[in-house]
DSSP file (Angstrom, degrees, kcal/mol; ACC not computed):
  #  RESIDUE AA STRUCTURE BP1 BP2  ACC     N-H-->O    O-->H-N    N-H-->O    O-->H-N    TCO  KAPPA ALPHA  PHI   PSI    X-CA   Y-CA   Z-CA
    1    1 A M     >        0   0    0      0, 0.0     4,-2.1     0, 0.0     5,-0.2   0.000 360.0 360.0 360.0 -47.2   69.9  -10.2   29.1
    2    2 A W  H  >  +     0   0    0      1,-0.2     4,-2.0     2,-0.2     5,-0.2   0.929 360.0  47.7 -60.2 -47.6   66.6  -10.9   27.3
    3    3 A R  H  > S+     0   0    0      1,-0.2     4,-2.4     2,-0.2    -1,-0.2   0.871 109.6  53.1 -62.7 -38.4   68.4  -11.0   23.9
    4    4 A R  H  > S+     0   0    0      2,-0.2     4,-2.4     1,-0.2    -1,-0.2   0.893 108.3  50.4 -63.5 -41.1   71.2  -13.3   25.3
    5    5 A Q  H  X S+     0   0    0     -4,-2.1     4,-2.2     2,-0.2    -2,-0.2   0.896 110.6  49.8 -65.8 -39.2   68.6  -15.8   26.6
    6    6 A N  H  X S+     0   0    0     -4,-2.0     4,-2.6     2,-0.2    -2,-0.2   0.910 109.5  51.1 -63.1 -44.0   66.9  -15.7   23.1
    7    7 A L  H  X S+     0   0    0     -4,-2.4     4,-2.5     1,-0.2    -2,-0.2   0.924 109.7  50.0 -61.3 -43.2   70.2  -16.3   21.4
    8    8 A R  H  X S+     0   0    0     -4,-2.4     4,-1.3     2,-0.2    -1,-0.2   0.912 110.6  49.8 -59.1 -43.1   70.9  -19.3   23.7
    9    9 A A  H  X S+     0   0    0     -4,-2.2     4,-0.8     1,-0.2     3,-0.4   0.927 112.6  47.3 -61.7 -45.2   67.5  -20.8   23.0
   10   10 A L  H >< S+     0   0    0     -4,-2.6     3,-0.8     1,-0.2    -1,-0.2   0.871 107.6  55.1 -66.8 -37.1   68.0  -20.4   19.3
   11   11 A L  H 3< S+     0   0    0     -4,-2.5     4,-0.3     1,-0.3    -1,-0.2   0.760  99.2  62.6 -70.8 -21.4   71.5  -21.9   19.4
   12   12 A L  H 3< S+     0   0    0     -4,-1.3    -1,-0.3    -3,-0.4    -2,-0.2   0.787  94.6  76.3 -69.7 -26.0   70.0  -25.0   21.1
   13   13 A L  S << S-     0   0    0     -4,-0.8     2,-1.1    -3,-0.8    55,-0.1  -0.366 112.0 -86.9 -73.6 163.3   68.0  -25.5   17.9
   14   14 A A        -     0   0    0     53,-0.3    53,-0.7    -2,-0.1     2,-0.3  -0.651  58.6-160.5 -73.8 104.9   69.8  -26.9   15.0
   15   15 A L        -     0   0    0     -2,-1.1     2,-0.4    -4,-0.3    51,-0.1  -0.632  10.8-164.5 -93.9 146.1   71.2  -23.6   13.5
   16   16 A V        -     0   0    0     -2,-0.3     2,-0.9    32,-0.1    50,-0.2  -0.993  17.7-141.2-129.8 136.6   72.4  -23.0   10.0
   17   17 A A        +     0   0    0     -2,-0.4     2,-0.3    48,-0.1    31,-0.1  -0.853  40.4 165.3 -95.4 104.9   74.5  -20.2    8.6
   18   18 A A        -     0   0    0     -2,-0.9     2,-0.1    30,-0.1    -2,-0.0  -0.912  38.4-108.2-125.4 147.7   72.9  -19.6    5.2
   19   19 A G    >   -     0   0    0     -2,-0.3     3,-1.6     1,-0.1    15,-0.1  -0.365  32.9-113.5 -70.8 155.0   73.1  -16.8    2.7
   20   20 A A  T 3  S+     0   0    0      1,-0.3    26,-0.2    14,-0.1    -1,-0.1   0.724 115.6  41.6 -64.3 -22.0   70.1  -14.5    2.3
   21   21 A C  T 3  S+     0   0    0     14,-0.1    -1,-0.3     2,-0.1     2,-0.1   0.228  84.9 127.4-111.1  15.3   69.5  -15.7   -1.2
   22   22 A S    <   -     0   0    0     -3,-1.6     2,-0.2     1,-0.1    -4,-0.0  -0.379  59.9-114.4 -70.5 148.8   70.1  -19.4   -0.7
   23   23 A A        -     0   0    0     -2,-0.1     9,-0.2     1,-0.1     2,-0.2  -0.538  22.9-117.4 -84.1 150.2   67.5  -21.9   -1.9
   24   24 A A        -     0   0    0     -2,-0.2     2,-0.2     9,-0.1     9,-0.1  -0.547  29.4-145.6 -78.5 150.0   65.6  -24.2    0.4
   25   25 A T        -     0   0    0      7,-0.4    78,-0.2    -2,-0.2     6,-0.0  -0.695   8.9-144.5-113.4 171.1   66.1  -27.8   -0.1
   26   26 A S        +     0   0    0     -2,-0.2     2,-0.4    76,-0.1    77,-0.2   0.374  69.9  69.8-119.8   4.0   63.6  -30.7    0.3
   27   27 A T  S    S+     0   0    0      2,-0.1    -2,-0.1    75,-0.1    45,-0.0  -0.938  83.5   0.0-128.1 149.1   65.6  -33.6    1.7
   28   28 A G  S    S-     0   0    0     -2,-0.4     3,-0.2    42,-0.1     2,-0.1   0.033  87.0 -48.6  76.0-179.5   67.3  -34.4    5.0
   29   29 A A  S    S+     0   0    0      1,-0.2    41,-0.2    42,-0.1    40,-0.2  -0.289 108.2  38.9 -82.8 170.1   67.6  -32.5    8.3
   30   30 A N  S    S-     0   0    0     38,-1.0     2,-0.2    39,-0.2    -1,-0.2   0.898  70.5-171.4  57.8  48.1   68.7  -28.9    8.8
   31   31 A L        -     0   0    0     38,-0.4    37,-0.7    -3,-0.2     2,-0.2  -0.515  22.7-124.6 -66.3 133.3   66.9  -27.5    5.8
   32   32 A Q  B     -A   67   0A   0     -2,-0.2    -7,-0.4    -9,-0.2    35,-0.1  -0.575  22.9-171.1 -80.1 144.2   67.9  -23.9    5.4
   33   33 A I        +     0   0    0     33,-0.6    13,-0.2    -2,-0.2    -1,-0.1   0.303  35.6 135.1-117.9   9.5   65.0  -21.4    5.4
   34   34 A A        +     0   0    0     32,-0.1     2,-0.3   -11,-0.1    13,-0.2  -0.357  48.0  47.4 -63.9 137.3   66.9  -18.2    4.4
   35   35 A G  E    S-B   46   0B   0     11,-2.3    11,-2.7   -14,-0.1     2,-0.4  -0.866  96.1 -41.9 131.7-163.6   65.2  -16.2    1.7
   36   36 A T  E     -B   45   0B   0     -2,-0.3    91,-3.5     9,-0.2     2,-0.4  -0.877  44.6-172.1-105.6 132.7   61.7  -14.8    1.0
   37   37 A W  E     -BC  44 126B   0      7,-2.8     7,-2.6    -2,-0.4     2,-0.3  -0.994  12.9-173.8-123.3 128.3   58.6  -17.0    1.6
   38   38 A G  E     +BC  43 125B   0     87,-2.3    87,-2.9    -2,-0.4     2,-0.3  -0.894  14.9 149.4-129.4 154.8   55.3  -15.6    0.3
   39   39 A G  E >   -B   42   0B   0      3,-2.0    92,-2.4    -2,-0.3     3,-0.9  -0.866  58.2 -51.2-157.9-170.8   51.7  -16.5    0.5
   40   40 A D  B 3  S-j  131   0C   0     83,-0.3    92,-0.2     1,-0.3    83,-0.1  -0.676 123.3 -14.5 -79.6 117.8   48.2  -14.9    0.5
   41   41 A N  T 3  S+     0   0    0     90,-3.8    15,-3.7    -2,-0.6     2,-0.3   0.754 126.0  87.4  59.4  28.5   48.3  -12.2    3.2
   42   42 A A  E <   +BD  39  55B   0     -3,-0.9    -3,-2.0    89,-0.3    89,-0.4  -0.996  47.0 171.1-153.1 147.0   51.5  -13.6    4.7
   43   43 A G  E     -BD  38  54B   0     11,-2.6    11,-2.8    -2,-0.3     2,-0.4  -0.982  13.2-162.9-158.9 152.8   55.2  -13.3    4.2
   44   44 A L  E     -BD  37  53B   0     -7,-2.6    -7,-2.8    -2,-0.3     2,-0.5  -0.992   4.0-169.1-138.3 123.5   58.4  -14.3    5.8
   45   45 A I  E     -BD  36  52B   0      7,-2.9     7,-2.6    -2,-0.4     2,-0.4  -0.976  13.3-179.3-117.5 122.1   61.8  -12.8    5.2
   46   46 A V  E     +BD  35  51B   0    -11,-2.7   -11,-2.3    -2,-0.5     2,-0.2  -0.972   9.2 158.6-126.1 131.5   64.8  -14.7    6.5
   47   47 A N        -     0   0    0      3,-2.4     3,-0.2    -2,-0.4   -28,-0.1  -0.646  60.0 -66.5-132.1-163.6   68.5  -13.8    6.4
   48   48 A L  S    S+     0   0    0      1,-0.2   -32,-0.1    -2,-0.2   -30,-0.1   0.856 126.9   9.1 -58.1 -37.8   71.5  -14.8    8.4
   49   49 A D  S    S+     0   0    0      1,-0.1    15,-0.6    14,-0.1     2,-0.3   0.293 118.3  62.9-131.2  12.9   70.5  -13.1   11.7
   50   50 A D  E     - E   0  63B   0     13,-0.2    -3,-2.4    -3,-0.2     2,-0.4  -0.998  47.4-166.1-142.9 146.7   67.0  -11.9   11.3
   51   51 A I  E     -DE  46  62B   0     11,-2.3    11,-2.1    -2,-0.3     2,-0.4  -1.000  13.1-174.3-126.1 126.7   63.5  -13.4   10.8
   52   52 A H  E     -DE  45  61B   0     -7,-2.6    -7,-2.9    -2,-0.4     2,-0.3  -0.993   5.2-171.9-127.1 128.6   60.7  -11.0    9.8
   53   53 A V  E     -DE  44  60B   0      7,-2.6     7,-2.2    -2,-0.4     2,-0.4  -0.925  12.4-172.4-124.0 142.0   57.1  -12.1    9.5
   54   54 A H  E     +DE  43  59B   0    -11,-2.8   -11,-2.6    -2,-0.3     2,-0.4  -0.997   6.2 174.2-127.6 127.4   53.8  -10.6    8.3
   55   55 A I  E >  S-DE  42  58B   0      3,-0.9     3,-1.5    -2,-0.4   -13,-0.2  -0.956  71.1 -48.3-127.2 113.2   50.5  -12.2    8.7
   56   56 A G  T 3  S-     0   0    0    -15,-3.7   -15,-0.0    -2,-0.4   -13,-0.0  -0.421 122.8 -20.3  59.2-136.7   47.8   -9.9    7.5
   57   57 A C  T 3  S+     0   0    0     -3,-0.1    28,-0.8    25,-0.1    27,-0.5   0.038 121.5  91.3 -93.1  25.5   48.3   -6.4    9.0
   58   58 A T  E <   -E   55   0B   0     -3,-1.5    -3,-0.9    26,-0.2     2,-0.3  -0.737  53.4-171.7-114.0 164.4   50.5   -7.8   11.9
   59   59 A L  E     +EF  54  81B   0     22,-2.0    22,-3.5    -2,-0.3     2,-0.3  -0.996   6.8 177.1-154.8 155.3   54.3   -8.2   12.0
   60   60 A G  E     -EF  53  80B   0     -7,-2.2    -7,-2.6    -2,-0.3     2,-0.3  -0.981  13.1-145.9-155.3 167.9   57.0   -9.7   14.1
   61   61 A D  E     +EF  52  79B   0     18,-2.0    18,-2.5    -2,-0.3     2,-0.3  -0.967  12.5 177.9-136.4 148.8   60.8  -10.3   14.3
   62   62 A A  E     -EF  51  78B   0    -11,-2.1   -11,-2.3    -2,-0.3     2,-0.4  -0.950  33.7-104.2-143.5 164.6   63.0  -13.0   15.7
   63   63 A T  E     -E   50   0B   0     14,-1.0    14,-0.3    -2,-0.3   -13,-0.2  -0.765  55.1-162.4 -92.9 134.5   66.7  -13.6   15.9
   64   64 A G        +     0   0    0    -15,-0.6     2,-0.2    -2,-0.4   -16,-0.1  -0.421  65.5 120.2-113.6-169.7   68.2  -16.2   13.5
   65   65 A P        -     0   0    0      0, 0.0     2,-0.4     0, 0.0   -48,-0.1   0.553  53.4-175.0 -79.4 166.5   69.7  -18.2   12.0
   66   66 A V        -     0   0    0    -50,-0.2   -33,-0.6    -2,-0.2     2,-0.3  -0.979  10.0-170.0-131.7 140.0   67.3  -21.1   12.2
   67   67 A R  B     -A   32   0A   0    -53,-0.7     8,-0.4    -2,-0.4   -53,-0.3  -0.853  22.5-119.9-121.2 160.6   67.6  -24.7   11.0
   68   68 A T        -     0   0    0    -37,-0.7   -38,-1.0    -2,-0.3     6,-0.2  -0.553  24.3-119.3 -92.1 164.3   64.9  -27.4   10.8
   69   69 A D    >   -     0   0    0      4,-2.5     3,-2.0    -2,-0.2   -38,-0.4  -0.211  50.0 -75.5 -86.2-170.6   65.1  -30.7   12.6
   70   70 A A  T 3  S+     0   0    0      1,-0.3   -42,-0.1   -41,-0.2    -2,-0.0   0.735 133.8  50.7 -61.7 -23.2   65.1  -34.1   10.8
   71   71 A N  T 3  S-     0   0    0      2,-0.1    -1,-0.3    31,-0.0     3,-0.1   0.294 120.8-103.2 -99.3   8.4   61.3  -33.7   10.1
   72   72 A G  S <  S+     0   0    0     -3,-2.0    29,-2.4     1,-0.3     2,-0.2   0.515  77.4 136.4  84.9   5.4   61.6  -30.2    8.6
   73   73 A R  E     + G   0 100B   0     27,-0.2    -4,-2.5    25,-0.0     2,-0.3  -0.550  27.4 178.3 -87.7 152.1   60.2  -28.5   11.8
   74   74 A F  E     - G   0  99B   0     25,-2.2    25,-1.9    -6,-0.2     2,-0.3  -0.952  11.8-165.6-145.5 164.7   61.7  -25.3   13.2
   75   75 A E  E     + G   0  98B   0     -8,-0.4     2,-0.3    -2,-0.3    23,-0.2  -0.986   6.4 177.7-152.8 145.1   61.1  -22.9   16.1
   76   76 A A  E     - G   0  97B   0     21,-2.5    21,-3.1    -2,-0.3     2,-0.4  -0.980  20.9-134.5-145.9 154.8   62.3  -19.4   16.9
   77   77 A I  E     + G   0  96B   0     -2,-0.3   -14,-1.0   -14,-0.3     2,-0.2  -0.919  45.4 115.7-113.6 136.0   61.6  -16.9   19.8
   78   78 A G  E     -FG  62  95B   0     17,-2.6    17,-2.6    -2,-0.4     2,-0.3  -0.738  55.9 -69.3-162.9-148.8   60.9  -13.2   19.2
   79   79 A T  E     -FG  61  94B   0    -18,-2.5   -18,-2.0    15,-0.3     2,-0.4  -0.913  32.9-157.9-128.9 157.6   58.4  -10.5   19.4
   80   80 A Y  E     -FG  60  93B   0     13,-2.5    13,-3.1    -2,-0.3     2,-0.6  -0.999   8.6-154.8-143.4 140.1   55.1   -9.7   17.6
   81   81 A N  E >   +F   59   0B   0    -22,-3.5   -22,-2.0    -2,-0.4     3,-0.5  -0.942  10.9 177.6-117.9 107.2   53.0   -6.7   17.0
   82   82 A V  T 3  S+     0   0    0     -2,-0.6     3,-0.2     9,-0.4    -1,-0.1   0.479  82.1  54.5 -87.6  -2.8   49.3   -7.3   16.3
   83   83 A D  T 3   +     0   0    0      8,-0.4     6,-1.5     1,-0.1     7,-0.3  -0.318  69.6 121.5-119.5  45.4   48.5   -3.6   16.1
   84   84 A A    <   +     0   0    0    -27,-0.5     4,-0.3    -3,-0.5   -26,-0.2   0.759  55.6  78.2 -84.6 -24.8   51.0   -2.6   13.4
   85   85 A Y  S    S-     0   0    0    -28,-0.8    -1,-0.2     2,-0.2   -28,-0.1  -1.000  98.8  -2.1-146.5 139.6   48.7   -1.3   10.7
   86   86 A P  S    S+     0   0    0      0, 0.0     2,-0.5     0, 0.0    -1,-0.1  -0.991 142.4  15.0 -82.7 -18.0   47.1    1.2   10.0
   87   87 A V  S    S-     0   0    0      0, 0.0     2,-0.8     0, 0.0    -2,-0.2  -0.948  76.5-142.6-123.2 112.8   48.2    2.8   13.3
   88   88 A D        -     0   0    0     -2,-0.5    -4,-0.2    -4,-0.3    -3,-0.0  -0.610  14.2-173.4 -78.5 111.5   51.2    1.2   15.0
   89   89 A R        -     0   0    0     -6,-1.5    -1,-0.2    -2,-0.8    -5,-0.1   0.508  37.7-125.6 -82.8  -3.7   50.6    1.3   18.8
   90   90 A G        +     0   0    0     -7,-0.3     2,-0.7     1,-0.2    -6,-0.1   0.714  56.8 148.2  73.3  19.6   54.1   -0.1   19.4
   91   91 A I        -     0   0    0     -8,-0.1     2,-0.4     2,-0.0    -8,-0.4  -0.821  27.0-167.3 -96.1 116.2   52.9   -3.0   21.6
   92   92 A L        -     0   0    0     -2,-0.7   -11,-0.2   -11,-0.1   -32,-0.1  -0.882   1.9-161.6-105.1 132.2   55.2   -5.9   21.3
   93   93 A H  E     -G   80   0B   0    -13,-3.1   -13,-2.5    -2,-0.4     2,-0.1  -0.859  29.1-107.2-107.7 144.1   54.3   -9.3   22.6
   94   94 A P  E     -G   79   0B   0      0, 0.0    19,-1.7     0, 0.0    20,-0.7  -0.482  50.9-173.0 -63.1 141.1   56.7  -12.2   23.2
   95   95 A A  E     -GH  78 112B   0    -17,-2.6   -17,-2.6    17,-0.3     2,-0.5  -0.975  29.3-142.8-144.4 153.8   56.1  -14.7   20.5
   96   96 A K  E     -GH  77 111B   0     15,-2.4    15,-2.7    -2,-0.3     2,-0.6  -0.981  16.0-157.5-114.3 126.8   57.1  -18.2   19.3
   97   97 A F  E     +GH  76 110B   0    -21,-3.1   -21,-2.5    -2,-0.5     2,-0.3  -0.922  22.7 168.7-101.6 121.4   57.5  -18.8   15.6
   98   98 A S  E     +GH  75 109B   0     11,-2.6    11,-3.3    -2,-0.6     2,-0.3  -0.980   3.3 139.5-137.9 149.1   57.0  -22.4   14.6
   99   99 A G  E     -GH  74 108B   0    -25,-1.9   -25,-2.2    -2,-0.3     2,-0.3  -0.966  36.0-121.2-168.3-178.4   56.6  -24.2   11.3
  100  100 A E  E     -GH  73 107B   0      7,-2.0     7,-2.6    -2,-0.3     2,-0.5  -0.998  16.1-147.3-143.2 138.6   57.4  -27.0    9.1
  101  101 A I  E     + H   0 106B   0    -29,-2.4     2,-0.4    -2,-0.3     5,-0.2  -0.917  14.6 177.3-111.1 133.3   58.9  -27.1    5.6
  102  102 A N  E >   - H   0 105B   0      3,-3.2     3,-1.7    -2,-0.5     2,-0.4  -0.891  67.3 -52.3-133.8 103.0   58.0  -29.7    3.1
  103  103 A G  T 3  S-     0   0    0     -2,-0.4   -76,-0.1     1,-0.2   -78,-0.0  -0.571 122.0 -18.8  68.3-122.8   59.8  -29.2   -0.2
  104  104 A Q  T 3  S+     0   0    0     -2,-0.4    22,-2.9    -3,-0.1     2,-0.4   0.289 123.1  88.8 -96.3   7.3   59.3  -25.5   -1.3
  105  105 A A  E <   -HI 102 125B   0     -3,-1.7    -3,-3.2    20,-0.2     2,-0.4  -0.863  54.9-168.6-112.7 144.2   56.2  -25.0    1.0
  106  106 A M  E     -HI 101 124B   0     18,-3.0    18,-2.9    -2,-0.4     2,-0.5  -0.977  13.5-152.2-126.7 137.8   56.2  -23.9    4.7
  107  107 A T  E     -HI 100 123B   0     -7,-2.6    -7,-2.0    -2,-0.4     2,-0.4  -0.972  24.4-170.1-107.5 127.4   53.5  -23.9    7.2
  108  108 A L  E     -HI  99 122B   0     14,-2.7    14,-2.4    -2,-0.5     2,-0.4  -0.961  12.6-178.0-125.5 131.7   54.0  -21.2    9.8
  109  109 A T  E     -H   98   0B   0    -11,-3.3   -11,-2.6    -2,-0.4     2,-0.5  -0.988  10.5-158.1-126.5 138.3   52.3  -20.4   13.1
  110  110 A V  E     -HI  97 119B   0      9,-2.7     9,-3.1    -2,-0.4     2,-0.5  -0.974   8.3-168.2-115.0 121.9   52.9  -17.5   15.4
  111  111 A T  E     -HI  96 118B   0    -15,-2.7   -15,-2.4    -2,-0.5     2,-0.8  -0.951  15.9-144.5-111.9 120.8   51.9  -17.9   19.1
  112  112 A L  E  >> -HI  95 117B   0      5,-3.3     4,-1.2    -2,-0.5     5,-0.6  -0.764  15.5-160.0 -82.8 113.6   51.9  -14.8   21.3
  113  113 A T  T  45S+     0   0    0    -19,-1.7    -1,-0.2    -2,-0.8   -18,-0.1   0.681  80.7  54.2 -76.9 -18.8   53.0  -16.3   24.6
  114  114 A D  T  45S+     0   0    0    -20,-0.7    -1,-0.2     1,-0.1   -19,-0.1   0.788 124.8  21.3 -84.9 -28.8   51.8  -13.6   26.9
  115  115 A I  T  45S-     0   0    0     -3,-0.3    -2,-0.2     2,-0.1    -1,-0.1   0.319  98.1-124.6-119.7   6.0   48.2  -13.6   25.7
  116  116 A T  T  <5 +     0   0    0     -4,-1.2     2,-0.3     1,-0.2    -3,-0.2   0.762  55.5 152.5  53.7  32.5   47.9  -17.0   24.1
  117  117 A R  E   < - I   0 112B   0     -5,-0.6    -5,-3.3     2,-0.0     2,-0.4  -0.734  30.0-154.4 -88.3 139.8   46.8  -15.6   20.8
  118  118 A V  E     - I   0 111B   0     -2,-0.3     2,-0.5    -7,-0.2    -7,-0.2  -0.967   8.1-164.0-121.3 130.2   47.7  -17.7   17.7
  119  119 A L  E     - I   0 110B   0     -9,-3.1    -9,-2.7    -2,-0.4     3,-0.2  -0.956  46.6 -47.6-111.5 127.1   48.1  -16.4   14.1
  120  120 A G  E     -     0   0B   0     -2,-0.5   -11,-0.2     1,-0.3     2,-0.2  -0.542  16.4-131.2 101.2-170.8   48.0  -19.0   11.5
  121  121 A P  E     +     0   0B   0      0, 0.0     2,-0.3     0, 0.0    -1,-0.3   0.345  53.2 177.5 -75.9 148.2   48.9  -21.5   10.4
  122  122 A V  E     - I   0 108B   0    -14,-2.4   -14,-2.7    -3,-0.2     2,-0.5  -0.875  26.0-128.8-116.2 151.5   49.7  -19.9    7.1
  123  123 A T  E     - I   0 107B   0     -2,-0.3     2,-0.3   -16,-0.2   -83,-0.3  -0.907  27.4-175.0-105.6 128.7   51.1  -21.6    4.0
  124  124 A L  E     - I   0 106B   0    -18,-2.9   -18,-3.0    -2,-0.5     2,-0.4  -0.927  14.7-145.2-124.0 147.8   54.2  -19.9    2.4
  125  125 A I  E >   -CI  38 105B   0    -87,-2.9   -87,-2.3    -2,-0.3     3,-1.6  -0.945  27.9-111.2-115.5 133.3   56.1  -20.8   -0.8
  126  126 A Y  E 3  S+C   37   0B   0    -22,-2.9   -89,-0.2    -2,-0.4     3,-0.1  -0.392 100.3   8.4 -63.0 130.7   59.8  -20.3   -1.0
  127  127 A G  T 3  S+     0   0    0    -91,-3.5     2,-0.4     1,-0.3    -1,-0.3   0.360  95.9 128.9  81.2  -3.9   60.8  -17.5   -3.5
  128  128 A K    <   -     0   0    0     -3,-1.6    -1,-0.3   -92,-0.3    -3,-0.1  -0.678  64.3-117.7 -85.6 136.6   57.2  -16.3   -3.9
  129  129 A E        -     0   0    0     -2,-0.4   -91,-0.1   -91,-0.1     2,-0.1  -0.542  35.7-112.2 -70.1 129.6   56.5  -12.6   -3.4
  130  130 A P        -     0   0    0      0, 0.0     2,-0.7     0, 0.0   -90,-0.2  -0.388  20.3-146.2 -64.1 139.9   54.1  -12.1   -0.5
  131  131 A K  B     +j   40   0C   0    -92,-2.4   -90,-3.8   -89,-0.4   -89,-0.3  -0.897  24.2 172.4-109.1 103.7   50.7  -10.8   -1.5
  132  132 A M    >   -     0   0    0     -2,-0.7     3,-1.7     1,-0.3    -1,-0.1   0.406  20.7-153.4 -99.2   2.9   49.6   -8.6    1.4
  133  133 A G  T 3  S-     0   0    0      1,-0.3    -1,-0.3     0, 0.0   -93,-0.0  -0.405  75.6  -7.7  63.0-128.7   46.5   -7.0    0.1
  134  134 A P  T 3  S+     0   0    0      0, 0.0    -1,-0.3     0, 0.0    -2,-0.0   0.612 121.4  82.4 -80.4  -8.6   45.9   -3.6    1.9
  135  135 A C  S <  S-     0   0    0     -3,-1.7     2,-0.1   -50,-0.1    -3,-0.1  -0.811  77.0-128.6-102.6 134.7   48.8   -4.0    4.3
  136  136 A P        -     0   0    0      0, 0.0     2,-0.4     0, 0.0    -1,-0.0  -0.404  14.4-141.7 -75.8 152.4   52.4   -3.3    3.4
  137  137 A I        -     0   0    0     -7,-0.1     2,-0.2    -2,-0.1   -78,-0.0  -0.946  19.3-118.8-113.3 140.1   55.3   -5.7    3.9
  138  138 A C        -     0   0    0     -2,-0.4     4,-0.0     1,-0.1   -86,-0.0  -0.511  14.2-152.8 -71.6 140.5   58.7   -4.6    5.0
  139  139 A R  S    S+     0   0    0     -2,-0.2    -1,-0.1     1,-0.2    -2,-0.0   0.667  81.4  40.7 -87.9 -19.0   61.4   -5.5    2.5
  140  140 A V  S    S-     0   0    0    -95,-0.0    -1,-0.2     2,-0.0     5,-0.1  -0.994  96.7-102.4-131.2 134.1   64.2   -5.7    5.0
  141  141 A P    >>  -     0   0    0      0, 0.0     4,-1.6     0, 0.0     3,-0.8  -0.223  38.8-111.6 -51.6 145.0   63.9   -7.3    8.5
  142  142 A K  H 3> S+     0   0    0      1,-0.3     4,-0.6     2,-0.2     3,-0.2   0.855 113.6  47.3 -51.1 -50.0   63.6   -4.6   11.2
  143  143 A S  H 34 S+     0   0    0      1,-0.2     3,-0.4     2,-0.2    -1,-0.3   0.793 109.4  55.9 -69.2 -26.1   67.0   -5.1   12.9
  144  144 A R  H X4 S+     0   0    0     -3,-0.8     3,-1.5     1,-0.2    -1,-0.2   0.869 100.6  58.2 -69.1 -37.8   68.7   -5.1    9.6
  145  145 A S  H 3< S+     0   0    0     -4,-1.6    -1,-0.2     1,-0.3    -2,-0.2   0.652  97.9  61.8 -70.0 -13.6   67.3   -1.7    8.7
  146  146 A R  T 3<        0   0    0     -4,-0.6    -1,-0.3    -3,-0.4    -2,-0.2   0.584 360.0 360.0 -84.0 -10.1   68.8   -0.1   11.8
  147  147 A R    <         0   0    0     -3,-1.5    -1,-0.2    -4,-0.2    -2,-0.1   0.458 360.0 360.0 -82.8 360.0   72.3   -0.9   10.6
């Protein structure tokens, strides 16, 4: 039931079916965000049906695909783990992933909706390898790795 509601919410957004290696564009509405976005201590991996985020030693997942609106903004609903590293306590918080794309740059913010904690905003660059410092980044979104 919870997953179905999330899918409905995402479908209300402007959704795009994009390949995992497709490039982001910089003009018009419905910019596709599929691919790898990296920054300092932050990373985002997006494919057709998964969104996986790392900000510092935290991580989260949402269901995709996601498209931007006419202004390059997007939003997705998922879960987030602020205690993922070095010892994962397995506590997932409901979260809203929101951001804006401008050319090859993205500003991303994660809001934990149950405790009103905000991570970011962080700046990510399309196609850039995330530089995570002491914390590892998953190479494949969580739900993909279970298949």
